[in-house]
N, CA, C and O atoms as a CHARMM CRD file, in Angstrom:
* protein
*
  296
    1    1 MET  N    -32.82400  26.50400  54.59400 PROA 1      0.00000
    2    1 MET  CA   -32.22400  26.17500  55.87500 PROA 1      0.00000
    3    1 MET  C    -32.89100  24.95700  56.51300 PROA 1      0.00000
    4    1 MET  O    -32.22500  24.15600  57.16900 PROA 1      0.00000
    5    2 SER  N    -34.21000  24.81500  56.32000 PROA 2      0.00000
    6    2 SER  CA   -34.90600  23.68900  56.93700 PROA 2      0.00000
    7    2 SER  C    -34.46100  22.35500  56.32800 PROA 2      0.00000
    8    2 SER  O    -34.56400  21.31200  56.97400 PROA 2      0.00000
    9    3 THR  N    -33.96600  22.38900  55.08600 PROA 3      0.00000
   10    3 THR  CA   -33.45500  21.15900  54.47700 PROA 3      0.00000
   11    3 THR  C    -32.20800  20.68100  55.20100 PROA 3      0.00000
   12    3 THR  O    -32.03300  19.48300  55.42600 PROA 3      0.00000
   13    4 LEU  N    -31.34000  21.61900  55.56600 PROA 4      0.00000
   14    4 LEU  CA   -30.13000  21.24600  56.29800 PROA 4      0.00000
   15    4 LEU  C    -30.46500  20.69500  57.68100 PROA 4      0.00000
   16    4 LEU  O    -29.79600  19.78200  58.16600 PROA 4      0.00000
   17    5 ILE  N    -31.49100  21.24400  58.31200 PROA 5      0.00000
   18    5 ILE  CA   -31.90800  20.74400  59.62000 PROA 5      0.00000
   19    5 ILE  C    -32.42000  19.31100  59.49200 PROA 5      0.00000
   20    5 ILE  O    -32.11500  18.45800  60.32600 PROA 5      0.00000
   21    6 ALA  N    -33.20200  19.05300  58.44100 PROA 6      0.00000
   22    6 ALA  CA   -33.72900  17.70300  58.22900 PROA 6      0.00000
   23    6 ALA  C    -32.60600  16.71400  57.93800 PROA 6      0.00000
   24    6 ALA  O    -32.64100  15.58000  58.41500 PROA 6      0.00000
   25    7 ILE  N    -31.61800  17.13100  57.16500 PROA 7      0.00000
   26    7 ILE  CA   -30.47900  16.25400  56.87200 PROA 7      0.00000
   27    7 ILE  C    -29.69400  15.96600  58.14700 PROA 7      0.00000
   28    7 ILE  O    -29.30700  14.82300  58.39200 PROA 7      0.00000
   29    8 GLY  N    -29.45600  16.99100  58.95800 PROA 8      0.00000
   30    8 GLY  CA   -28.74700  16.80300  60.21600 PROA 8      0.00000
   31    8 GLY  C    -29.49700  15.88300  61.16200 PROA 8      0.00000
   32    8 GLY  O    -28.88900  15.04100  61.82200 PROA 8      0.00000
   33    9 ALA  N    -30.81700  16.03600  61.23500 PROA 9      0.00000
   34    9 ALA  CA   -31.61800  15.16500  62.09300 PROA 9      0.00000
   35    9 ALA  C    -31.58200  13.72900  61.58900 PROA 9      0.00000
   36    9 ALA  O    -31.51800  12.78900  62.38200 PROA 9      0.00000
   37   10 GLY  N    -31.62200  13.56100  60.27900 PROA 10     0.00000
   38   10 GLY  CA   -31.54800  12.21700  59.70500 PROA 10     0.00000
   39   10 GLY  C    -30.21700  11.53900  60.00100 PROA 10     0.00000
   40   10 GLY  O    -30.17300  10.34600  60.30200 PROA 10     0.00000
   41   11 ILE  N    -29.13900  12.30000  59.91300 PROA 11     0.00000
   42   11 ILE  CA   -27.81800  11.74300  60.22500 PROA 11     0.00000
   43   11 ILE  C    -27.72600  11.37900  61.70200 PROA 11     0.00000
   44   11 ILE  O    -27.13300  10.35900  62.05300 PROA 11     0.00000
   45   12 ALA  N    -28.31100  12.20600  62.57100 PROA 12     0.00000
   46   12 ALA  CA   -28.27800  11.91700  64.01300 PROA 12     0.00000
   47   12 ALA  C    -29.04000  10.63800  64.33900 PROA 12     0.00000
   48   12 ALA  O    -28.64100   9.88500  65.22700 PROA 12     0.00000
   49   13 VAL  N    -30.12500  10.39300  63.62900 PROA 13     0.00000
   50   13 VAL  CA   -30.92800   9.19800  63.89100 PROA 13     0.00000
   51   13 VAL  C    -30.20400   7.93200  63.41600 PROA 13     0.00000
   52   13 VAL  O    -30.49900   6.83500  63.89000 PROA 13     0.00000
   53   14 LEU  N    -29.26900   8.08000  62.49300 PROA 14     0.00000
   54   14 LEU  CA   -28.53700   6.92100  61.98600 PROA 14     0.00000
   55   14 LEU  C    -27.69300   6.23000  63.05500 PROA 14     0.00000
   56   14 LEU  O    -27.19100   5.13100  62.82000 PROA 14     0.00000
   57   15 THR  N    -27.52900   6.84700  64.21300 PROA 15     0.00000
   58   15 THR  CA   -26.80300   6.17800  65.29300 PROA 15     0.00000
   59   15 THR  C    -27.52400   4.90500  65.72900 PROA 15     0.00000
   60   15 THR  O    -26.90900   4.00100  66.29400 PROA 15     0.00000
   61   16 GLY  N    -28.81800   4.83700  65.46800 PROA 16     0.00000
   62   16 GLY  CA   -29.59100   3.64600  65.80400 PROA 16     0.00000
   63   16 GLY  C    -29.14800   2.42100  65.02000 PROA 16     0.00000
   64   16 GLY  O    -29.29000   1.29400  65.49500 PROA 16     0.00000
   65   17 ILE  N    -28.61200   2.63300  63.82300 PROA 17     0.00000
   66   17 ILE  CA   -28.14800   1.50000  63.01800 PROA 17     0.00000
   67   17 ILE  C    -26.96600   0.81700  63.70000 PROA 17     0.00000
   68   17 ILE  O    -26.93300  -0.40800  63.82300 PROA 17     0.00000
   69   18 GLY  N    -26.01100   1.60600  64.13300 PROA 18     0.00000
   70   18 GLY  CA   -24.84600   1.03800  64.81600 PROA 18     0.00000
   71   18 GLY  C    -25.22500   0.33400  66.09700 PROA 18     0.00000
   72   18 GLY  O    -24.69700  -0.73300  66.41100 PROA 18     0.00000
   73   19 ALA  N    -26.14500   0.93600  66.84100 PROA 19     0.00000
   74   19 ALA  CA   -26.58900   0.30800  68.09300 PROA 19     0.00000
   75   19 ALA  C    -27.29800  -1.01200  67.81300 PROA 19     0.00000
   76   19 ALA  O    -27.09300  -1.99200  68.53000 PROA 19     0.00000
   77   20 GLY  N    -28.12500  -1.04200  66.78200 PROA 20     0.00000
   78   20 GLY  CA   -28.83300  -2.27300  66.43900 PROA 20     0.00000
   79   20 GLY  C    -27.89400  -3.38600  66.01300 PROA 20     0.00000
   80   20 GLY  O    -28.06100  -4.53900  66.41000 PROA 20     0.00000
   81   21 ILE  N    -26.91100  -3.03700  65.20600 PROA 21     0.00000
   82   21 ILE  CA   -25.92900  -4.03600  64.77800 PROA 21     0.00000
   83   21 ILE  C    -25.12300  -4.53400  65.97300 PROA 21     0.00000
   84   21 ILE  O    -24.88500  -5.73400  66.10800 PROA 21     0.00000
   85   22 GLY  N    -24.70500  -3.61500  66.83800 PROA 22     0.00000
   86   22 GLY  CA   -23.92400  -3.99800  68.01300 PROA 22     0.00000
   87   22 GLY  C    -24.69500  -4.89500  68.95900 PROA 22     0.00000
   88   22 GLY  O    -24.15100  -5.87200  69.47300 PROA 22     0.00000
   89   23 ILE  N    -25.95700  -4.57300  69.19400 PROA 23     0.00000
   90   23 ILE  CA   -26.78100  -5.40000  70.08100 PROA 23     0.00000
   91   23 ILE  C    -27.00000  -6.78100  69.46500 PROA 23     0.00000
   92   23 ILE  O    -26.97900  -7.78600  70.17500 PROA 23     0.00000
   93   24 GLY  N    -27.20800  -6.83500  68.15500 PROA 24     0.00000
   94   24 GLY  CA   -27.39200  -8.12500  67.49100 PROA 24     0.00000
   95   24 GLY  C    -26.15900  -9.01000  67.58800 PROA 24     0.00000
   96   24 GLY  O    -26.26500 -10.20600  67.85900 PROA 24     0.00000
   97   25 ILE  N    -24.98900  -8.42000  67.36700 PROA 25     0.00000
   98   25 ILE  CA   -23.74800  -9.19400  67.46300 PROA 25     0.00000
   99   25 ILE  C    -23.51100  -9.65400  68.89900 PROA 25     0.00000
  100   25 ILE  O    -23.13400 -10.80200  69.13500 PROA 25     0.00000
  101   26 ALA  N    -23.73400  -8.75500  69.85600 PROA 26     0.00000
  102   26 ALA  CA   -23.53700  -9.11800  71.26700 PROA 26     0.00000
  103   26 ALA  C    -24.47800 -10.23500  71.69200 PROA 26     0.00000
  104   26 ALA  O    -24.07600 -11.14700  72.41400 PROA 26     0.00000
  105   27 THR  N    -25.71700 -10.16900  71.25100 PROA 27     0.00000
  106   27 THR  CA   -26.68600 -11.20600  71.60900 PROA 27     0.00000
  107   27 THR  C    -26.29400 -12.54700  71.00500 PROA 27     0.00000
  108   27 THR  O    -26.40100 -13.58300  71.66200 PROA 27     0.00000
  109   28 SER  N    -25.83900 -12.53000  69.75600 PROA 28     0.00000
  110   28 SER  CA   -25.44800 -13.79100  69.13400 PROA 28     0.00000
  111   28 SER  C    -24.24600 -14.40900  69.84500 PROA 28     0.00000
  112   28 SER  O    -24.18400 -15.62600  70.02200 PROA 28     0.00000
  113   29 LYS  N    -23.29800 -13.57300  70.24900 PROA 29     0.00000
  114   29 LYS  CA   -22.12500 -14.08100  70.96800 PROA 29     0.00000
  115   29 LYS  C    -22.50800 -14.59600  72.35500 PROA 29     0.00000
  116   29 LYS  O    -21.94900 -15.58500  72.82900 PROA 29     0.00000
  117   30 ALA  N    -23.46300 -13.92300  73.00500 PROA 30     0.00000
  118   30 ALA  CA   -23.90000 -14.36900  74.32400 PROA 30     0.00000
  119   30 ALA  C    -24.61800 -15.71100  74.24600 PROA 30     0.00000
  120   30 ALA  O    -24.41400 -16.58000  75.09300 PROA 30     0.00000
  121   31 VAL  N    -25.45600 -15.87900  73.23100 PROA 31     0.00000
  122   31 VAL  CA   -26.14700 -17.16100  73.06100 PROA 31     0.00000
  123   31 VAL  C    -25.13200 -18.26600  72.78800 PROA 31     0.00000
  124   31 VAL  O    -25.25600 -19.37400  73.31000 PROA 31     0.00000
  125   32 ASP  N    -24.13600 -17.96100  71.97300 PROA 32     0.00000
  126   32 ASP  CA   -23.08400 -18.94300  71.70100 PROA 32     0.00000
  127   32 ASP  C    -22.32300 -19.29600  72.98000 PROA 32     0.00000
  128   32 ASP  O    -22.02200 -20.46400  73.22800 PROA 32     0.00000
  129   33 ALA  N    -22.01500 -18.28800  73.78400 PROA 33     0.00000
  130   33 ALA  CA   -21.28500 -18.53200  75.03300 PROA 33     0.00000
  131   33 ALA  C    -22.12200 -19.34700  76.01700 PROA 33     0.00000
  132   33 ALA  O    -21.59500 -20.22700  76.69700 PROA 33     0.00000
  133   34 ILE  N    -23.40700 -19.06600  76.09500 PROA 34     0.00000
  134   34 ILE  CA   -24.28400 -19.83200  76.99500 PROA 34     0.00000
  135   34 ILE  C    -24.40300 -21.28400  76.51800 PROA 34     0.00000
  136   34 ILE  O    -24.46900 -22.20700  77.33000 PROA 34     0.00000
  137   35 ALA  N    -24.43200 -21.47500  75.19400 PROA 35     0.00000
  138   35 ALA  CA   -24.50500 -22.83900  74.67000 PROA 35     0.00000
  139   35 ALA  C    -23.23600 -23.62500  75.00800 PROA 35     0.00000
  140   35 ALA  O    -23.28900 -24.83600  75.22400 PROA 35     0.00000
  141   36 ARG  N    -22.10100 -22.93300  75.05100 PROA 36     0.00000
  142   36 ARG  CA   -20.84300 -23.61300  75.35500 PROA 36     0.00000
  143   36 ARG  C    -20.66100 -23.85500  76.85600 PROA 36     0.00000
  144   36 ARG  O    -20.13400 -24.88900  77.26700 PROA 36     0.00000
  145   37 GLN  N    -21.10400 -22.88600  77.67300 PROA 37     0.00000
  146   37 GLN  CA   -20.95700 -23.00800  79.12900 PROA 37     0.00000
  147   37 GLN  C    -22.26900 -22.60800  79.81400 PROA 37     0.00000
  148   37 GLN  O    -22.41100 -21.46500  80.25100 PROA 37     0.00000
  149   38 PRO  N    -23.20900 -23.51800  79.91100 PROA 38     0.00000
  150   38 PRO  CA   -24.49800 -23.19500  80.51700 PROA 38     0.00000
  151   38 PRO  C    -24.39100 -22.76400  81.98000 PROA 38     0.00000
  152   38 PRO  O    -25.24500 -22.02000  82.46300 PROA 38     0.00000
  153   39 GLU  N    -23.37100 -23.21500  82.68400 PROA 39     0.00000
  154   39 GLU  CA   -23.24300 -22.85700  84.10600 PROA 39     0.00000
  155   39 GLU  C    -22.87500 -21.39100  84.29400 PROA 39     0.00000
  156   39 GLU  O    -23.02700 -20.86500  85.39700 PROA 39     0.00000
  157   40 ALA  N    -22.40200 -20.72100  83.26400 PROA 40     0.00000
  158   40 ALA  CA   -22.02200 -19.30400  83.36600 PROA 40     0.00000
  159   40 ALA  C    -23.12700 -18.38400  82.84800 PROA 40     0.00000
  160   40 ALA  O    -22.87700 -17.21300  82.56200 PROA 40     0.00000
  161   41 GLU  N    -24.33300 -18.90400  82.72900 PROA 41     0.00000
  162   41 GLU  CA   -25.42900 -18.13500  82.13600 PROA 41     0.00000
  163   41 GLU  C    -25.70900 -16.84000  82.88100 PROA 41     0.00000
  164   41 GLU  O    -25.93800 -15.80800  82.24900 PROA 41     0.00000
  165   42 GLY  N    -25.69800 -16.86600  84.20000 PROA 42     0.00000
  166   42 GLY  CA   -26.01100 -15.67200  84.98700 PROA 42     0.00000
  167   42 GLY  C    -25.04100 -14.53100  84.73400 PROA 42     0.00000
  168   42 GLY  O    -25.45800 -13.39000  84.53500 PROA 42     0.00000
  169   43 LYS  N    -23.75600 -14.83000  84.73800 PROA 43     0.00000
  170   43 LYS  CA   -22.73700 -13.80000  84.49500 PROA 43     0.00000
  171   43 LYS  C    -22.81500 -13.27300  83.06700 PROA 43     0.00000
  172   43 LYS  O    -22.68200 -12.07300  82.82800 PROA 43     0.00000
  173   44 ILE  N    -23.03200 -14.18200  82.12200 PROA 44     0.00000
  174   44 ILE  CA   -23.11400 -13.77200  80.71900 PROA 44     0.00000
  175   44 ILE  C    -24.32900 -12.88700  80.50200 PROA 44     0.00000
  176   44 ILE  O    -24.24300 -11.86400  79.82200 PROA 44     0.00000
  177   45 ARG  N    -25.46300 -13.27500  81.07700 PROA 45     0.00000
  178   45 ARG  CA   -26.68300 -12.49800  80.90400 PROA 45     0.00000
  179   45 ARG  C    -26.54100 -11.10000  81.50000 PROA 45     0.00000
  180   45 ARG  O    -26.97400 -10.11800  80.89800 PROA 45     0.00000
  181   46 THR  N    -25.93700 -11.01100  82.67800 PROA 46     0.00000
  182   46 THR  CA   -25.75100  -9.71000  83.32800 PROA 46     0.00000
  183   46 THR  C    -24.88500  -8.79600  82.47500 PROA 46     0.00000
  184   46 THR  O    -25.21200  -7.62500  82.28200 PROA 46     0.00000
  185   47 THR  N    -23.79000  -9.32500  81.97000 PROA 47     0.00000
  186   47 THR  CA   -22.90000  -8.53700  81.13000 PROA 47     0.00000
  187   47 THR  C    -23.59000  -8.14600  79.83000 PROA 47     0.00000
  188   47 THR  O    -23.41900  -7.02500  79.35100 PROA 47     0.00000
  189   48 LEU  N    -24.36700  -9.05900  79.25700 PROA 48     0.00000
  190   48 LEU  CA   -25.09200  -8.76800  78.01600 PROA 48     0.00000
  191   48 LEU  C    -26.09500  -7.64200  78.22000 PROA 48     0.00000
  192   48 LEU  O    -26.17500  -6.72500  77.40200 PROA 48     0.00000
  193   49 ILE  N    -26.85200  -7.70200  79.29200 PROA 49     0.00000
  194   49 ILE  CA   -27.86900  -6.67300  79.53300 PROA 49     0.00000
  195   49 ILE  C    -27.21800  -5.31600  79.75600 PROA 49     0.00000
  196   49 ILE  O    -27.72600  -4.30900  79.26400 PROA 49     0.00000
  197   50 LEU  N    -26.12500  -5.26500  80.47300 PROA 50     0.00000
  198   50 LEU  CA   -25.40700  -4.00700  80.68500 PROA 50     0.00000
  199   50 LEU  C    -24.88400  -3.44800  79.35600 PROA 50     0.00000
  200   50 LEU  O    -25.02400  -2.25700  79.08100 PROA 50     0.00000
  201   51 GLY  N    -24.28700  -4.30800  78.54500 PROA 51     0.00000
  202   51 GLY  CA   -23.78000  -3.86300  77.24500 PROA 51     0.00000
  203   51 GLY  C    -24.88200  -3.39300  76.32100 PROA 51     0.00000
  204   51 GLY  O    -24.72300  -2.39200  75.62300 PROA 51     0.00000
  205   52 CYS  N    -26.00000  -4.10600  76.30900 PROA 52     0.00000
  206   52 CYS  CA   -27.13000  -3.69900  75.46500 PROA 52     0.00000
  207   52 CYS  C    -27.70900  -2.36800  75.92500 PROA 52     0.00000
  208   52 CYS  O    -28.10700  -1.54400  75.10100 PROA 52     0.00000
  209   53 ALA  N    -27.75700  -2.15700  77.22900 PROA 53     0.00000
  210   53 ALA  CA   -28.27300  -0.88400  77.74600 PROA 53     0.00000
  211   53 ALA  C    -27.37400   0.27200  77.32900 PROA 53     0.00000
  212   53 ALA  O    -27.87100   1.33700  76.96200 PROA 53     0.00000
  213   54 LEU  N    -26.07300   0.08100  77.38000 PROA 54     0.00000
  214   54 LEU  CA   -25.15700   1.13900  76.96700 PROA 54     0.00000
  215   54 LEU  C    -25.25400   1.40500  75.46300 PROA 54     0.00000
  216   54 LEU  O    -25.20700   2.55800  75.03500 PROA 54     0.00000
  217   55 ALA  N    -25.38700   0.35600  74.66900 PROA 55     0.00000
  218   55 ALA  CA   -25.52900   0.53900  73.22400 PROA 55     0.00000
  219   55 ALA  C    -26.84400   1.23300  72.88900 PROA 55     0.00000
  220   55 ALA  O    -26.88900   2.09800  72.01300 PROA 55     0.00000
  221   56 GLU  N    -27.90400   0.85800  73.57900 PROA 56     0.00000
  222   56 GLU  CA   -29.20800   1.48100  73.33500 PROA 56     0.00000
  223   56 GLU  C    -29.20100   2.93600  73.77400 PROA 56     0.00000
  224   56 GLU  O    -29.86900   3.76800  73.15900 PROA 56     0.00000
  225   57 ALA  N    -28.46500   3.25500  74.81600 PROA 57     0.00000
  226   57 ALA  CA   -28.36100   4.65200  75.25300 PROA 57     0.00000
  227   57 ALA  C    -27.74500   5.51300  74.16200 PROA 57     0.00000
  228   57 ALA  O    -28.13900   6.66500  73.98500 PROA 57     0.00000
  229   58 THR  N    -26.78500   4.96800  73.43100 PROA 58     0.00000
  230   58 THR  CA   -26.18000   5.70500  72.32300 PROA 58     0.00000
  231   58 THR  C    -27.22600   6.02700  71.26100 PROA 58     0.00000
  232   58 THR  O    -27.25400   7.14000  70.73700 PROA 58     0.00000
  233   59 ALA  N    -28.07900   5.07000  70.94400 PROA 59     0.00000
  234   59 ALA  CA   -29.12900   5.30200  69.95900 PROA 59     0.00000
  235   59 ALA  C    -30.13000   6.33900  70.46700 PROA 59     0.00000
  236   59 ALA  O    -30.60300   7.17300  69.69600 PROA 59     0.00000
  237   60 ILE  N    -30.45000   6.29000  71.74100 PROA 60     0.00000
  238   60 ILE  CA   -31.39300   7.25900  72.30400 PROA 60     0.00000
  239   60 ILE  C    -30.80000   8.66200  72.27800 PROA 60     0.00000
  240   60 ILE  O    -31.51400   9.63100  72.01800 PROA 60     0.00000
  241   61 TYR  N    -29.48900   8.78400  72.54700 PROA 61     0.00000
  242   61 TYR  CA   -28.84000  10.09900  72.46800 PROA 61     0.00000
  243   61 TYR  C    -28.92600  10.65800  71.05300 PROA 61     0.00000
  244   61 TYR  O    -29.17500  11.85100  70.87500 PROA 61     0.00000
  245   62 GLY  N    -28.72700   9.82500  70.06000 PROA 62     0.00000
  246   62 GLY  CA   -28.85700  10.27500  68.67400 PROA 62     0.00000
  247   62 GLY  C    -30.26600  10.73900  68.35600 PROA 62     0.00000
  248   62 GLY  O    -30.45500  11.73500  67.65700 PROA 62     0.00000
  249   63 PHE  N    -31.25500  10.01900  68.86900 PROA 63     0.00000
  250   63 PHE  CA   -32.65200  10.40600  68.65300 PROA 63     0.00000
  251   63 PHE  C    -32.96300  11.74000  69.33000 PROA 63     0.00000
  252   63 PHE  O    -33.64600  12.59000  68.75900 PROA 63     0.00000
  253   64 VAL  N    -32.46200  11.91600  70.53900 PROA 64     0.00000
  254   64 VAL  CA   -32.69300  13.17400  71.26400 PROA 64     0.00000
  255   64 VAL  C    -32.02800  14.33600  70.53200 PROA 64     0.00000
  256   64 VAL  O    -32.61100  15.41600  70.43600 PROA 64     0.00000
  257   65 ILE  N    -30.83800  14.13400  70.02400 PROA 65     0.00000
  258   65 ILE  CA   -30.16200  15.19100  69.27500 PROA 65     0.00000
  259   65 ILE  C    -30.94100  15.52400  68.00900 PROA 65     0.00000
  260   65 ILE  O    -31.04100  16.69200  67.63400 PROA 65     0.00000
  261   66 ALA  N    -31.49700  14.50400  67.34200 PROA 66     0.00000
  262   66 ALA  CA   -32.32100  14.75800  66.16000 PROA 66     0.00000
  263   66 ALA  C    -33.54100  15.59400  66.51800 PROA 66     0.00000
  264   66 ALA  O    -33.89400  16.52400  65.79200 PROA 66     0.00000
  265   67 LEU  N    -34.18400  15.26900  67.62900 PROA 67     0.00000
  266   67 LEU  CA   -35.35200  16.05900  68.05000 PROA 67     0.00000
  267   67 LEU  C    -34.96300  17.48300  68.39900 PROA 67     0.00000
  268   67 LEU  O    -35.68300  18.42400  68.06700 PROA 67     0.00000
  269   68 LEU  N    -33.82100  17.64800  69.07300 PROA 68     0.00000
  270   68 LEU  CA   -33.35400  18.99800  69.40200 PROA 68     0.00000
  271   68 LEU  C    -33.05800  19.79100  68.14200 PROA 68     0.00000
  272   68 LEU  O    -33.35900  20.98300  68.07800 PROA 68     0.00000
  273   69 CYS  N    -32.48000  19.15700  67.15000 PROA 69     0.00000
  274   69 CYS  CA   -32.21600  19.83300  65.86800 PROA 69     0.00000
  275   69 CYS  C    -33.50000  20.30500  65.23600 PROA 69     0.00000
  276   69 CYS  O    -33.58500  21.43100  64.74800 PROA 69     0.00000
  277   70 ILE  N    -34.50400  19.44300  65.24400 PROA 70     0.00000
  278   70 ILE  CA   -35.75600  19.78800  64.58700 PROA 70     0.00000
  279   70 ILE  C    -36.49700  20.91000  65.31700 PROA 70     0.00000
  280   70 ILE  O    -36.98000  21.84800  64.68300 PROA 70     0.00000
  281   71 PHE  N    -36.58800  20.81900  66.62900 PROA 71     0.00000
  282   71 PHE  CA   -37.40800  21.76600  67.38300 PROA 71     0.00000
  283   71 PHE  C    -36.72100  23.09600  67.68100 PROA 71     0.00000
  284   71 PHE  O    -37.38500  24.13200  67.72700 PROA 71     0.00000
  285   72 PHE  N    -35.41500  23.08600  67.88200 PROA 72     0.00000
  286   72 PHE  CA   -34.75500  24.32300  68.32100 PROA 72     0.00000
  287   72 PHE  C    -33.99300  25.04800  67.22600 PROA 72     0.00000
  288   72 PHE  O    -33.59500  26.19500  67.42800 PROA 72     0.00000
  289   73 LEU  N    -33.77800  24.43400  66.08800 PROA 73     0.00000
  290   73 LEU  CA   -33.05800  25.11200  65.02400 PROA 73     0.00000
  291   73 LEU  C    -33.97200  25.70100  63.94500 PROA 73     0.00000
  292   73 LEU  O    -33.49200  26.24700  62.95200 PROA 73     0.00000
  293   74 LYS  N    -35.26700  25.58800  64.14000 PROA 74     0.00000
  294   74 LYS  CA   -36.20600  26.17600  63.15900 PROA 74     0.00000
  295   74 LYS  C    -36.37500  27.65100  63.39600 PROA 74     0.00000
  296   74 LYS  O    -37.12100  28.31200  62.67400 PROA 74     0.00000
């Protein structure tokens, strides 16, 4: 049974991969947008930080679920 818990926790942690890819793509697009329109830097940065925070929250939720699987399903 503990093997299934470890597999489930590992799958839950994989949400970090999607968040990392999403943040990387968003950052690259934001840098490109700032290079094209430097006067819009403030608005772009604000939107980027909000989007990155939401993407990172998804990864943190996956990590918390993995910890809950490990500690409460044993």
